[in-house]
C-alpha positions in Angstrom: 10.0 -162.8 103.3 10.9 -163.6 106.9 13.9 -165.3 106.2 15.0 -162.7 104.2 14.8 -160.1 106.8 16.3 -162.7 109.2 19.6 -163.1 106.9 19.3 -159.2 106.0 19.7 -158.9 110.1 22.6 -161.5 110.1 24.4 -159.8 107.4 24.3 -156.7 109.3 25.6 -158.4 112.3 28.4 -159.7 110.5 29.3 -156.5 109.4 29.5 -155.2 112.9 31.7 -158.2 113.1 34.0 -157.7 110.7 34.4 -154.1 111.1 36.0 -154.8 114.7 38.0 -157.7 113.8 39.4 -155.2 110.9 40.6 -152.6 113.7 41.6 -155.2 116.0 43.8 -156.8 113.6 45.8 -153.6 112.7 47.4 -154.3 116.0 49.9 -157.0 115.4 49.2 -158.8 118.6 45.6 -159.3 117.7 46.3 -159.9 114.2 46.0 -164.0 114.2 42.9 -163.9 116.4 40.8 -161.6 114.2 42.0 -163.2 110.7 40.4 -165.8 111.8 37.4 -164.3 112.5 37.5 -162.5 109.3 38.0 -165.7 107.4 35.3 -167.4 109.2 32.8 -164.1 108.1 34.0 -164.3 104.5 33.0 -167.9 104.1 29.6 -167.3 105.3 29.4 -164.5 102.9 30.2 -166.7 100.2 27.5 -169.4 101.4 24.8 -166.9 101.5 26.1 -165.5 98.4 25.5 -169.1 96.6 22.0 -169.6 98.2 18.9 -169.6 95.9 17.9 -166.2 95.2 14.5 -164.9 94.6 13.9 -162.4 91.3 11.6 -160.3 93.6 14.2 -159.2 96.5 17.3 -157.5 96.3 20.7 -159.8 96.8 21.3 -160.4 100.7 25.3 -159.8 99.8 27.4 -158.7 97.1 30.5 -160.5 98.3 33.0 -158.6 96.0 31.7 -155.4 97.6 32.3 -156.4 101.1 35.6 -157.7 100.5 36.2 -154.0 98.9 34.8 -152.1 102.3 37.5 -154.6 104.6 40.4 -153.3 102.1 39.4 -149.8 102.6 39.1 -149.7 106.1 42.7 -151.8 106.3 44.1 -149.0 104.5 42.8 -146.2 106.0 45.6 -145.2 108.4 48.3 -146.4 105.9 50.5 -144.3 104.1 50.0 -143.8 100.6 52.8 -145.6 98.5 53.1 -144.2 94.7 52.9 -147.8 92.3 53.0 -150.4 95.1 51.1 -152.2 98.2 51.8 -151.1 101.5 53.3 -154.6 103.1 50.4 -154.7 105.5 47.8 -154.2 102.9 49.5 -156.9 101.0 49.3 -159.3 104.1 45.7 -159.0 104.3 45.2 -159.2 100.2 47.2 -162.3 100.7 45.0 -163.6 103.4 41.6 -163.1 101.2 42.9 -164.7 98.4 43.7 -167.6 100.8 40.0 -167.4 102.3 38.1 -166.5 99.3 37.0 -168.2 95.9 38.9 -166.7 93.0 36.1 -165.2 91.2 35.0 -162.8 94.4 38.5 -161.9 94.8 38.8 -160.8 91.0 35.7 -159.0 90.9 36.8 -157.1 94.1 40.3 -156.3 92.3 38.1 -154.4 89.3 36.0 -152.6 91.9 39.6 -151.6 93.6 41.0 -150.7 90.3 38.4 -148.4 89.6 39.5 -146.2 92.4 43.0 -147.2 93.4 46.4 -147.8 91.8 47.2 -151.8 92.2 50.7 -151.7 91.7 53.0 -154.5 90.1 52.6 -156.4 93.6 49.3 -157.3 92.8 49.7 -158.5 89.1 51.2 -161.9 90.6 48.4 -162.4 92.5 45.8 -161.4 89.9 47.4 -164.0 87.6 47.4 -166.7 90.5 43.5 -166.3 90.6 43.4 -166.4 87.0 44.9 -169.9 87.0 43.1 -171.2 90.0 40.0 -170.0 88.9 40.0 -171.1 85.4 41.4 -174.6 86.7 38.4 -174.9 89.3 36.1 -173.8 86.5 37.3 -176.5 84.5 37.5 -179.1 86.8 33.6 -178.4 87.2 32.9 -178.8 83.8 34.7 -182.2 83.4 33.0 -183.6 86.6 30.1 -182.8 84.9 30.9 -183.8 81.7 32.0 -187.4 83.4 28.7 -187.5 85.2 26.6 -187.5 81.6 29.2 -189.8 80.3 28.2 -192.0 83.3 24.6 -191.8 82.9 24.7 -192.6 79.2 26.9 -195.6 79.9 24.6 -197.1 82.4 21.5 -196.1 79.8 23.3 -198.0 76.9 24.5 -201.1 79.1 20.6 -201.4 80.0 19.2 -200.9 76.3 21.9 -203.1 75.4 20.7 -206.1 78.2 17.1 -205.4 77.0 17.5 -205.8 73.7 19.7 -209.5 73.9 16.7 -210.1 76.6 14.1 -209.6 74.0 16.2 -211.5 71.0 16.6 -214.4 73.5 12.9 -214.6 74.1 11.7 -214.1 70.6 14.4 -217.2 69.5 12.5 -219.1 72.3 9.0 -218.2 71.2 9.9 -218.9 67.5 11.5 -222.8 68.3 8.4 -223.4 70.1 5.9 -222.0 67.5 8.2 -224.1 64.8 7.9 -227.1 67.1 4.3 -226.7 67.5 3.9 -226.3 63.6 6.2 -229.3 62.9 3.9 -231.3 65.3 0.8 -229.9 63.8 2.2 -230.9 60.2 3.2 -234.4 61.5 -0.2 -234.9 62.9 -1.6 -233.5 59.2 0.9 -235.4 57.5 -0.3 -239.0 59.5 -4.0 -238.0 59.5 -3.8 -237.2 55.5 -2.3 -240.8 55.8 -4.4 -242.8 57.4 -7.2 -242.8 55.0 -5.3 -244.0 52.6 -3.9 -246.7 54.7 -7.5 -248.0 55.4 -8.4 -247.5 51.7 -6.1 -249.7 50.9 
């Protein structure tokens, strides 16, 4: 529980930082530096979201909701534009798309579309996120399948080696036994022939 409290405090501090960063980035003079700060913060949020979660506690961070709040703060002083996004809004969205995993951005867009008109300008970004997300999911699935295949191949090779060793050992034992049996039979033959010879 102590760790959870510490993380909550950290999230609260990061929120204060990104609020300052968003306000500072509205000025073109400070935008590059402020975007670098935002990049670090959203990457930390994503790492925290991937941490092991307890069923007994609330999530420490909900990344799509934090992204939604950043966009909302960014557009507070922008004039409304029917059917399209303001160029400054597009600048932030492009920036976030390059620094946030596709699944988080897509979920953020779902939240955004409930309250705001996305406009055709965002369709291309959504399509790109869908392609990137599906590709990364496929690569992850393929890498897992390849690992399983590699494990099965190693296990199969070990079984073959074990079987081959068992066959060789079995052949060796059979030869030795047969040799002993042959020797014993020859001895028995000698023993049986000896009385006859003596008798003769």
